[in-house]
C-alpha positions as CSV (number, residue, x, y, z in Angstrom):
1,M,95.4,62.8,87.8
2,S,95.5,61.9,91.5
3,N,94.9,64.3,94.4
4,D,98.6,64.0,95.2
5,S,99.5,65.6,91.9
6,L,97.4,68.7,92.7
7,T,98.9,71.3,95.0
8,V,96.1,73.3,96.7
9,S,96.6,76.9,97.7
10,V,94.3,77.3,100.8
11,L,93.4,81.0,101.3
12,I,92.3,81.8,104.8
13,P,91.0,85.4,105.5
14,C,90.9,86.1,109.2
15,Y,89.2,88.8,111.3
16,N,88.9,88.3,115.0
17,E,89.1,84.5,114.9
18,V,91.6,83.9,117.8
19,D,89.4,81.0,119.1
20,T,89.3,79.0,115.9
21,V,92.0,79.9,113.4
22,E,94.7,77.6,114.9
23,N,92.3,74.7,114.9
24,V,91.4,75.4,111.3
25,I,95.1,75.3,110.3
26,A,95.5,72.0,112.1
27,R,92.5,70.6,110.2
28,V,93.8,71.7,106.9
29,R,97.1,70.1,107.7
30,A,95.3,66.8,108.4
31,V,93.8,66.6,105.0
32,P,95.5,64.1,102.7
33,V,96.1,66.7,100.0
34,P,99.3,68.7,99.4
35,T,98.5,72.2,100.5
36,E,100.0,75.7,100.6
37,I,98.4,77.6,103.5
38,I,98.1,81.4,103.1
39,L,96.5,83.4,105.9
40,V,95.7,87.1,105.8
41,D,94.8,88.9,109.0
42,D,92.5,91.8,108.3
43,C,93.6,94.0,111.2
44,S,92.1,91.8,114.0
45,V,91.9,93.3,117.5
46,D,91.1,90.2,119.5
47,G,94.6,88.6,119.6
48,T,94.4,86.8,116.2
49,R,97.3,89.0,114.9
50,D,99.6,88.1,117.8
51,L,98.7,84.4,117.5
52,L,99.5,84.4,113.8
53,Q,102.8,86.1,114.4
54,K,103.7,83.3,116.8
55,L,102.6,80.6,114.4
56,A,104.7,82.2,111.7
57,E,107.8,81.9,113.8
58,Q,107.0,78.3,114.7
59,D,106.2,77.2,111.2
60,P,108.0,79.0,108.3
61,S,106.0,77.1,105.7
62,L,102.9,79.1,106.6
63,K,102.5,82.2,104.5
64,I,100.9,84.9,106.7
65,Y,100.2,88.5,105.8
66,F,98.8,91.4,107.8
67,H,96.6,94.3,106.7
68,E,97.3,97.5,108.5
69,I,93.7,98.6,108.3
70,N,90.5,96.6,108.2
71,R,89.6,96.2,104.5
72,G,87.2,93.2,104.3
73,K,87.1,89.6,103.2
74,G,87.3,90.3,99.5
75,A,90.5,92.4,100.0
76,A,92.0,89.7,102.2
77,I,91.3,87.1,99.5
78,R,93.0,89.2,96.9
79,T,96.1,89.6,99.1
80,A,96.3,85.9,99.7
81,L,95.7,85.1,96.0
82,A,98.6,87.3,95.0
83,A,100.9,84.9,96.9
84,A,99.2,81.6,95.7
85,T,101.4,79.2,93.7
86,G,99.3,76.0,93.8
87,D,97.6,74.4,90.8
88,V,94.2,74.9,92.5
89,T,93.0,77.7,94.9
90,L,90.4,77.1,97.6
91,V,88.9,79.7,100.0
92,Q,88.6,78.5,103.6
93,D,86.9,80.5,106.3
94,A,88.7,80.7,109.6
95,D,85.6,80.1,111.7
96,M,85.2,76.3,111.4
97,E,81.8,76.5,109.7
98,Y,83.3,74.5,106.8
99,D,85.2,71.2,107.3
100,P,88.5,70.8,105.4
101,M,87.9,67.1,105.2
102,E,85.6,68.0,102.3
103,Y,88.6,68.9,100.2
104,P,89.0,65.5,98.3
105,G,85.3,65.7,97.2
106,L,85.7,69.4,96.2
107,L,88.8,68.6,94.2
108,E,87.5,65.5,92.4
109,P,85.8,67.3,89.4
110,I,89.0,69.3,88.7
111,R,91.2,66.3,89.2
112,Q,89.1,64.4,86.6
113,G,89.5,67.3,84.2
114,V,85.8,68.0,83.9
115,A,85.6,71.2,85.8
116,D,87.5,74.5,86.2
117,V,85.5,75.7,89.2
118,V,83.8,73.8,92.0
119,Y,81.2,75.2,94.5
120,G,80.4,73.3,97.7
121,S,76.7,73.6,98.1
122,R,75.0,73.6,101.6
123,F,71.7,72.8,100.0
124,L,72.4,69.5,98.2
125,G,71.7,67.2,101.1
126,G,74.8,67.3,103.2
127,P,74.5,67.4,107.0
128,H,74.1,70.9,108.5
129,R,73.3,72.6,111.7
130,V,69.7,74.0,111.7
131,L,69.9,77.8,112.2
132,F,68.2,80.9,110.6
133,F,65.2,80.6,108.3
134,W,65.6,84.1,107.0
135,H,69.3,83.6,106.2
136,Q,68.4,80.5,104.1
137,L,65.7,82.4,102.3
138,G,68.0,85.3,101.7
139,N,70.6,82.9,100.3
140,Q,68.1,81.3,98.0
141,L,66.9,84.7,96.7
142,L,70.4,85.9,96.0
143,T,71.3,82.7,94.2
144,L,68.1,82.9,92.1
145,L,68.9,86.5,91.1
146,S,72.5,85.6,90.3
147,N,71.3,82.6,88.2
148,V,68.9,84.8,86.2
149,L,71.7,87.2,85.2
150,T,74.5,84.6,84.7
151,N,72.3,81.8,83.2
152,L,73.7,79.3,85.6
153,N,71.8,76.9,87.8
154,L,73.7,77.0,91.0
155,T,72.0,76.1,94.3
156,D,74.3,78.0,96.6
157,M,76.0,81.1,95.1
158,E,77.0,82.4,98.6
159,T,78.8,79.3,99.7
160,G,82.1,79.9,101.4
161,Y,83.6,76.8,99.8
162,K,84.7,77.7,96.3
163,V,87.6,76.0,94.4
164,F,89.2,77.4,91.3
165,R,92.0,76.6,88.9
166,T,94.6,79.1,90.0
167,D,95.5,80.3,86.6
168,L,91.9,81.2,85.9
169,L,91.2,82.9,89.2
170,K,94.3,85.1,88.8
171,R,93.0,86.3,85.4
172,M,89.7,87.5,86.9
173,R,89.0,91.1,87.6
174,L,88.2,91.1,91.3
175,T,87.6,94.4,93.1
176,T,85.1,94.1,96.0
177,D,86.5,94.3,99.5
178,R,83.8,92.9,101.7
179,F,81.4,90.0,101.2
180,G,80.7,91.1,97.7
181,F,83.4,88.7,96.6
182,E,80.8,85.9,96.3
183,P,78.5,87.5,93.7
184,E,81.5,89.1,91.9
185,V,83.5,86.0,91.5
186,T,80.4,84.1,90.4
187,A,79.7,86.7,87.7
188,R,83.4,86.5,86.5
189,V,83.2,82.7,86.4
190,A,80.1,82.9,84.1
191,Q,81.7,85.6,81.9
192,M,84.8,83.5,81.4
193,R,82.5,80.5,80.6
194,C,84.2,78.3,83.1
195,R,83.0,74.7,83.6
196,I,81.4,74.7,87.0
197,F,80.4,71.8,89.2
198,E,78.6,71.7,92.6
199,V,79.1,69.1,95.2
200,P,77.2,68.6,98.5
201,I,79.1,69.7,101.6
202,S,78.4,69.6,105.3
203,Y,77.9,73.0,107.1
204,W,78.5,73.7,110.8
205,G,77.0,77.2,110.9
206,R,77.4,79.4,114.0
207,D,75.2,82.0,115.5
208,Y,76.0,85.6,116.4
209,E,76.9,84.7,120.0
210,A,79.6,82.5,118.6
211,G,81.0,85.3,116.4
212,K,79.1,85.2,113.1
213,K,79.7,88.5,111.3
214,I,77.6,88.8,108.1
215,T,74.4,90.8,108.6
216,W,71.3,91.9,106.7
217,K,73.2,94.9,105.4
218,D,75.6,92.6,103.6
219,G,72.7,90.7,102.1
220,F,71.2,93.9,100.6
221,A,74.7,94.9,99.4
222,A,74.9,91.5,97.6
223,F,71.8,92.3,95.5
224,W,73.6,95.5,94.3
225,F,76.8,93.6,93.5
226,I,74.9,91.0,91.5
227,F,73.4,93.7,89.3
228,K,76.7,95.6,89.2
229,F,79.0,92.8,88.1
230,N,76.5,91.2,85.7
231,L,75.2,94.3,84.0
232,L,77.3,97.4,84.7
233,D,80.8,96.1,85.2
234,R,81.3,93.0,83.1
235,M,84.7,91.7,82.1
236,P,85.4,92.8,78.5
237,K,85.8,90.0,76.0
238,S,89.4,90.9,75.5
239,E,90.0,89.8,79.1
240,T,87.8,86.7,79.2
241,A,89.0,85.4,75.8
242,A,92.4,84.6,77.2
243,A,90.9,81.8,79.3
244,Y,89.1,80.0,76.5
245,P,92.0,78.1,74.8
246,A,93.2,76.6,78.2
247,H,90.2,76.1,80.3
248,W,88.4,73.4,78.2
249,H,91.3,71.0,78.8
250,R,93.1,69.3,81.7
251,L,94.9,71.3,84.3
252,D,97.9,73.0,82.6
253,R,100.8,73.4,84.9
254,G,102.5,75.6,82.4
255,A,99.8,78.2,82.4
256,P,101.0,81.7,83.2
257,E,100.3,83.1,86.7
258,G,99.4,86.5,87.8
259,G,97.3,89.3,86.2
260,G,94.5,91.5,87.1
261,D,94.0,93.0,90.5
262,A,95.8,90.2,92.2
263,A,99.1,91.5,90.9
264,A,98.4,95.0,92.1
265,E,97.7,94.2,95.7
266,V,99.7,96.3,98.1
267,G,99.5,97.3,101.8
268,A,100.0,93.9,103.3
269,T,102.9,92.9,105.4
270,K,104.2,89.3,105.4
271,A,105.1,87.6,108.6
272,G,108.8,87.4,109.1
273,G,109.5,90.8,107.4
274,A,108.9,89.8,103.8
275,G,107.8,92.2,101.1
276,S,104.2,92.9,100.2
277,A,101.9,90.3,98.7
278,G,101.6,92.5,95.6
279,G,105.3,92.2,94.9
280,A,104.9,88.4,95.2
281,A,102.2,88.4,92.6
282,R,104.1,90.5,90.2
283,A,106.9,88.0,90.4
284,G,104.4,85.2,89.7
285,K,104.9,83.5,93.1
286,A,105.0,84.4,96.8
287,S,108.3,85.9,97.9
288,R,110.0,83.9,100.6
289,A,113.0,86.3,101.1
290,K,113.5,88.9,103.7
291,A,113.0,92.4,102.5
292,S,114.6,95.7,103.7
293,A,112.7,98.2,105.8
294,G,111.7,100.1,102.6
295,A,110.3,97.1,100.8
296,S,107.0,98.3,99.4
297,A,104.7,101.4,99.6
298,G,102.0,100.8,102.1
299,A,103.8,97.8,103.7
300,S,105.5,97.8,107.1
301,T,107.5,95.3,109.0
302,V,105.8,92.9,111.3
303,A,107.8,94.2,114.3
304,G,106.3,97.7,113.7
305,S,102.8,96.6,112.8
306,D,101.2,97.2,116.2
307,A,102.2,100.9,116.0
308,A,100.8,101.2,112.5
309,K,97.7,99.2,113.3
310,S,94.4,101.0,112.6
311,T,90.9,99.9,113.6
312,A,89.3,102.4,111.3
313,G,86.5,101.1,109.3
314,N,84.8,98.2,111.1
315,E,84.5,95.9,108.0
316,E,84.4,92.3,108.9
317,T,86.4,89.5,107.2
318,G,84.8,86.3,108.5
319,S,81.5,84.9,107.3
Protein backbone atom coordinates (compact mmCIF):
# COMPACT_ATOMS: atom_id res chain seq x y z
CA MET A 1 0.00 0.00 0.00
CA SER A 2 1.56 3.31 -1.06
CA ASN A 3 1.37 6.56 0.87
CA ASP A 4 -0.88 7.86 -1.91
CA SER A 5 -3.49 5.25 -0.99
CA LEU A 6 -3.72 6.55 2.60
CA THR A 7 -5.70 9.66 3.38
CA VAL A 8 -4.45 11.26 6.59
CA SER A 9 -6.73 13.31 8.82
CA VAL A 10 -4.42 15.89 10.41
CA LEU A 11 -5.90 17.18 13.68
CA ILE A 12 -4.52 20.58 14.69
CA PRO A 13 -5.64 21.91 18.11
CA CYS A 14 -4.94 25.63 18.44
CA TYR A 15 -4.76 28.02 21.36
CA ASN A 16 -3.12 31.42 20.90
CA GLU A 17 -0.93 30.38 17.97
CA VAL A 18 -1.50 33.32 15.61
CA ASP A 19 2.23 33.55 14.81
CA THR A 20 2.64 29.93 13.71
CA VAL A 21 -0.63 28.26 12.70
CA GLU A 22 -0.70 29.53 9.11
CA ASN A 23 2.88 28.33 8.58
CA VAL A 24 1.97 24.92 10.02
CA ILE A 25 -0.94 24.60 7.57
CA ALA A 26 1.38 25.47 4.68
CA ARG A 27 3.90 22.87 5.81
CA VAL A 28 1.21 20.20 6.05
CA ARG A 29 0.05 21.13 2.54
CA ALA A 30 3.62 20.65 1.25
CA VAL A 31 3.86 17.05 2.45
CA PRO A 32 3.51 14.50 -0.41
CA VAL A 33 0.65 12.71 1.35
CA PRO A 34 -3.11 13.15 0.80
CA THR A 35 -4.35 15.06 3.84
CA GLU A 36 -7.58 16.25 5.39
CA ILE A 37 -6.75 19.22 7.63
CA ILE A 38 -9.01 19.78 10.65
CA LEU A 39 -8.31 22.70 12.98
CA VAL A 40 -10.00 23.46 16.29
CA ASP A 41 -9.50 26.85 17.89
CA ASP A 42 -9.87 26.52 21.65
CA CYS A 43 -11.17 30.05 22.28
CA SER A 44 -7.95 31.88 21.45
CA VAL A 45 -7.65 35.53 22.41
CA ASP A 46 -4.56 36.56 20.40
CA GLY A 47 -6.10 36.80 16.92
CA THR A 48 -5.85 33.09 16.03
CA ARG A 49 -9.62 32.86 15.81
CA ASP A 50 -9.92 35.76 13.36
CA LEU A 51 -7.08 34.38 11.25
CA LEU A 52 -8.72 30.96 11.02
CA GLN A 53 -12.05 32.50 10.03
CA LYS A 54 -10.25 34.31 7.21
CA LEU A 55 -8.47 31.11 6.12
CA ALA A 56 -11.79 29.23 6.12
CA GLU A 57 -13.23 31.76 3.68
CA GLN A 58 -10.18 31.52 1.43
CA ASP A 59 -9.90 27.71 1.48
CA PRO A 60 -13.19 25.79 1.89
CA SER A 61 -11.27 22.49 2.00
CA LEU A 62 -10.06 23.35 5.51
CA LYS A 63 -12.32 22.05 8.26
CA ILE A 64 -12.19 24.61 11.06
CA TYR A 65 -14.13 24.51 14.33
CA PHE A 66 -14.29 26.96 17.21
CA HIS A 67 -14.82 26.31 20.91
CA GLU A 68 -16.84 29.02 22.61
CA ILE A 69 -14.97 28.49 25.89
CA ASN A 70 -11.42 27.32 26.54
CA ARG A 71 -11.58 23.56 27.14
CA GLY A 72 -8.05 22.24 26.59
CA LYS A 73 -6.04 20.23 24.10
CA GLY A 74 -7.77 16.91 24.74
CA ALA A 75 -11.21 18.45 24.15
CA ALA A 76 -9.99 20.10 20.94
CA ILE A 77 -8.65 16.76 19.70
CA ARG A 78 -12.00 15.07 20.37
CA THR A 79 -13.84 17.79 18.45
CA ALA A 80 -11.48 17.38 15.50
CA LEU A 81 -11.63 13.59 15.66
CA ALA A 82 -15.41 13.69 15.36
CA ALA A 83 -14.98 15.27 11.92
CA ALA A 84 -12.14 13.00 10.72
CA THR A 85 -12.84 10.79 7.69
CA GLY A 86 -9.32 9.72 6.68
CA ASP A 87 -7.87 6.22 6.89
CA VAL A 88 -5.26 7.41 9.38
CA THR A 89 -5.41 10.18 11.99
CA LEU A 90 -2.39 12.21 13.06
CA VAL A 91 -2.16 14.86 15.79
CA GLN A 92 -0.19 17.96 14.77
CA ASP A 93 0.57 20.76 17.21
CA ALA A 94 0.14 24.29 15.84
CA ASP A 95 3.42 25.62 17.27
CA MET A 96 5.96 24.24 14.74
CA GLU A 97 7.80 22.12 17.30
CA TYR A 98 7.05 19.08 15.11
CA ASP A 99 7.92 19.02 11.40
CA PRO A 100 5.22 17.69 9.01
CA MET A 101 7.96 16.45 6.69
CA GLU A 102 8.20 13.53 9.14
CA TYR A 103 4.80 12.23 7.96
CA PRO A 104 6.07 9.64 5.43
CA GLY A 105 8.25 7.99 8.08
CA LEU A 106 5.46 8.05 10.64
CA LEU A 107 3.02 6.47 8.18
CA GLU A 108 5.36 3.76 6.91
CA PRO A 109 4.65 1.07 9.57
CA ILE A 110 0.90 1.50 9.05
CA ARG A 111 1.33 1.53 5.26
CA GLN A 112 3.21 -1.77 5.49
CA GLY A 113 0.40 -3.28 7.57
CA VAL A 114 2.59 -4.00 10.60
CA ALA A 115 1.28 -1.30 12.96
CA ASP A 116 -2.02 0.20 14.11
CA VAL A 117 -0.41 3.07 16.04
CA VAL A 118 2.88 4.91 15.54
CA TYR A 119 4.59 7.20 18.06
CA GLY A 120 7.26 9.62 16.91
CA SER A 121 9.97 9.54 19.58
CA ARG A 122 12.13 12.54 20.40
CA PHE A 123 14.59 10.26 22.22
CA LEU A 124 15.64 7.84 19.46
CA GLY A 125 18.43 9.89 17.96
CA GLY A 126 16.70 12.47 15.77
CA PRO A 127 17.98 16.06 15.70
CA HIS A 128 16.52 18.25 18.41
CA ARG A 129 17.00 21.61 20.01
CA VAL A 130 18.76 21.44 23.39
CA LEU A 131 16.41 22.85 26.03
CA PHE A 132 15.25 21.92 29.53
CA PHE A 133 16.91 19.13 31.54
CA TRP A 134 14.03 18.88 34.01
CA HIS A 135 11.47 18.61 31.23
CA GLN A 136 13.38 15.69 29.72
CA LEU A 137 13.72 14.00 33.11
CA GLY A 138 10.01 14.49 33.73
CA ASN A 139 9.17 12.99 30.34
CA GLN A 140 11.34 9.97 31.08
CA LEU A 141 9.74 9.42 34.50
CA LEU A 142 6.23 9.68 33.05
CA THR A 143 7.12 7.27 30.26
CA LEU A 144 8.64 4.82 32.76
CA LEU A 145 5.54 4.85 34.97
CA SER A 146 3.27 4.47 31.97
CA ASN A 147 5.35 1.54 30.70
CA VAL A 148 5.18 -0.17 34.11
CA LEU A 149 1.37 -0.06 34.08
CA THR A 150 0.81 -0.75 30.35
CA ASN A 151 3.64 -3.29 29.93
CA LEU A 152 4.87 -1.38 26.88
CA ASN A 153 8.45 -0.29 26.18
CA LEU A 154 7.91 3.17 24.77
CA THR A 155 10.68 5.75 24.90
CA ASP A 156 8.44 8.84 24.58
CA MET A 157 4.88 8.51 25.87
CA GLU A 158 4.39 12.30 25.93
CA THR A 159 5.34 12.88 22.29
CA GLY A 160 3.09 15.20 20.33
CA TYR A 161 3.39 13.06 17.20
CA LYS A 162 0.98 10.15 17.48
CA VAL A 163 -0.57 8.41 14.48
CA PHE A 164 -3.55 6.05 14.62
CA ARG A 165 -5.77 4.03 12.36
CA THR A 166 -8.86 6.20 12.44
CA ASP A 167 -11.31 3.37 13.01
CA LEU A 168 -9.45 2.34 16.17
CA LEU A 169 -9.04 5.85 17.54
CA LYS A 170 -12.76 6.50 17.17
CA ARG A 171 -13.51 3.39 19.23
CA MET A 172 -11.40 4.54 22.17
CA ARG A 173 -12.98 6.04 25.25
CA LEU A 174 -11.33 9.48 25.47
CA THR A 175 -12.41 11.90 28.19
CA THR A 176 -9.58 14.19 29.33
CA ASP A 177 -9.70 17.82 28.28
CA ARG A 178 -6.18 19.11 28.82
CA PHE A 179 -2.76 17.52 28.37
CA GLY A 180 -4.01 14.30 29.95
CA PHE A 181 -4.73 13.13 26.40
CA GLU A 182 -1.23 11.65 26.08
CA PRO A 183 -1.34 9.21 29.04
CA GLU A 184 -5.01 8.46 28.43
CA VAL A 185 -4.66 7.52 24.78
CA THR A 186 -1.54 5.47 25.58
CA ALA A 187 -3.48 3.50 28.18
CA ARG A 188 -6.31 2.91 25.67
CA VAL A 189 -3.88 1.76 22.99
CA ALA A 190 -2.45 -0.80 25.43
CA GLN A 191 -5.89 -1.96 26.57
CA MET A 192 -6.97 -2.48 22.95
CA ARG A 193 -3.75 -4.43 22.31
CA CYS A 194 -2.88 -2.32 19.30
CA ARG A 195 0.36 -2.96 17.46
CA ILE A 196 2.58 0.02 18.26
CA PHE A 197 5.74 1.22 16.52
CA GLU A 198 8.08 4.06 17.44
CA VAL A 199 10.12 5.96 14.87
CA PRO A 200 12.74 8.67 15.50
CA ILE A 201 11.68 12.25 14.79
CA SER A 202 13.27 15.67 14.91
CA TYR A 203 12.08 18.10 17.57
CA TRP A 204 12.28 21.87 17.36
CA GLY A 205 11.27 22.71 20.92
CA ARG A 206 10.47 26.25 21.99
CA ASP A 207 10.91 28.02 25.31
CA TYR A 208 8.32 29.88 27.35
CA GLU A 209 9.28 33.23 25.83
CA ALA A 210 8.27 31.77 22.45
CA GLY A 211 4.89 30.61 23.75
CA LYS A 212 5.38 27.17 25.30
CA LYS A 213 2.37 26.43 27.51
CA ILE A 214 2.81 23.14 29.35
CA THR A 215 3.95 23.60 32.96
CA TRP A 216 5.02 21.54 35.98
CA LYS A 217 1.37 21.40 37.04
CA ASP A 218 0.54 19.47 33.86
CA GLY A 219 3.41 17.12 34.63
CA PHE A 220 2.04 16.28 38.07
CA ALA A 221 -1.45 15.88 36.60
CA ALA A 222 -0.02 13.39 34.09
CA PHE A 223 1.08 11.11 36.95
CA TRP A 224 -2.52 11.02 38.18
CA PHE A 225 -3.88 10.32 34.70
CA ILE A 226 -1.45 7.43 34.24
CA PHE A 227 -2.78 5.79 37.42
CA LYS A 228 -6.38 6.69 36.64
CA PHE A 229 -6.61 5.28 33.12
CA ASN A 230 -4.51 2.19 33.78
CA LEU A 231 -5.98 1.17 37.15
CA LEU A 232 -9.23 3.00 37.96
CA ASP A 233 -10.87 3.76 34.62
CA ARG A 234 -9.92 1.03 32.19
CA MET A 235 -11.88 0.32 29.04
CA PRO A 236 -14.06 -2.75 29.65
CA LYS A 237 -13.34 -5.82 27.57
CA SER A 238 -16.69 -5.42 25.88
CA GLU A 239 -15.37 -2.20 24.31
CA THR A 240 -11.84 -3.30 23.52
CA ALA A 241 -12.86 -6.66 22.04
CA ALA A 242 -14.48 -4.94 19.06
CA ALA A 243 -11.04 -3.94 17.81
CA TYR A 244 -9.46 -7.37 17.93
CA PRO A 245 -10.83 -8.95 14.72
CA ALA A 246 -9.79 -5.99 12.56
CA HIS A 247 -6.62 -4.57 13.98
CA TRP A 248 -4.32 -7.51 13.33
CA HIS A 249 -4.77 -7.14 9.58
CA ARG A 250 -4.12 -4.54 6.91
CA LEU A 251 -5.97 -1.26 6.98
CA ASP A 252 -9.64 -1.97 6.35
CA ARG A 253 -11.31 0.87 4.48
CA GLY A 254 -14.69 -0.66 5.19
CA ALA A 255 -14.34 -0.44 8.98
CA PRO A 256 -17.17 1.43 10.70
CA GLU A 257 -16.52 4.98 11.85
CA GLY A 258 -17.63 6.79 14.95
CA GLY A 259 -18.32 5.62 18.45
CA GLY A 260 -17.37 6.56 21.98
CA ASP A 261 -16.98 10.13 23.10
CA ALA A 262 -15.98 11.36 19.66
CA ALA A 263 -19.57 10.92 18.53
CA ALA A 264 -20.88 12.86 21.51
CA GLU A 265 -18.84 16.04 21.06
CA VAL A 266 -20.94 19.19 21.07
CA GLY A 267 -20.30 22.87 21.68
CA ALA A 268 -18.06 23.49 18.66
CA THR A 269 -18.91 25.78 15.78
CA LYS A 270 -17.70 25.02 12.27
CA ALA A 271 -16.31 27.80 10.12
CA GLY A 272 -18.78 28.82 7.46
CA GLY A 273 -21.83 28.18 9.65
CA ALA A 274 -21.86 24.37 9.60
CA GLY A 275 -23.32 22.31 12.42
CA SER A 276 -21.45 21.02 15.43
CA ALA A 277 -18.61 18.53 15.11
CA GLY A 278 -20.62 16.10 17.23
CA GLY A 279 -23.30 15.98 14.57
CA ALA A 280 -20.66 15.19 11.99
CA ALA A 281 -19.41 12.25 14.02
CA ARG A 282 -22.86 10.84 14.52
CA ALA A 283 -23.24 10.83 10.74
CA GLY A 284 -19.89 9.02 10.42
CA LYS A 285 -18.22 11.93 8.58
CA ALA A 286 -17.78 15.69 8.85
CA SER A 287 -20.74 17.70 7.66
CA ARG A 288 -19.98 20.07 4.81
CA ALA A 289 -23.46 21.59 4.50
CA LYS A 290 -24.65 24.87 5.93
CA ALA A 291 -26.88 24.58 8.95
CA SER A 292 -29.69 26.75 10.23
CA ALA A 293 -29.31 29.09 13.17
CA GLY A 294 -30.62 26.43 15.54
CA ALA A 295 -28.28 23.67 14.37
CA SER A 296 -27.07 22.07 17.59
CA ALA A 297 -27.28 22.68 21.34
CA GLY A 298 -24.18 24.46 22.51
CA ALA A 299 -23.15 25.51 18.98
CA SER A 300 -23.36 29.02 17.55
CA THR A 301 -22.76 30.58 14.17
CA VAL A 302 -19.29 31.87 13.36
CA ALA A 303 -20.71 35.32 12.76
CA GLY A 304 -21.92 35.47 16.34
CA SER A 305 -19.01 33.70 17.92
CA ASP A 306 -17.28 36.83 19.16
CA ALA A 307 -20.29 37.80 21.23
CA ALA A 308 -20.48 34.36 22.78
CA LYS A 309 -16.76 34.04 23.29
CA SER A 310 -15.66 33.34 26.85
CA THR A 311 -12.18 33.43 28.23
CA ALA A 312 -13.25 31.64 31.39
CA GLY A 313 -10.94 28.87 32.48
CA ASN A 314 -7.42 29.55 31.25
CA GLU A 315 -6.71 26.04 30.05
CA GLU A 316 -4.08 25.89 27.35
CA THR A 317 -4.35 23.88 24.15
CA GLY A 318 -0.83 24.02 22.70
CA SER A 319 2.16 21.99 23.95
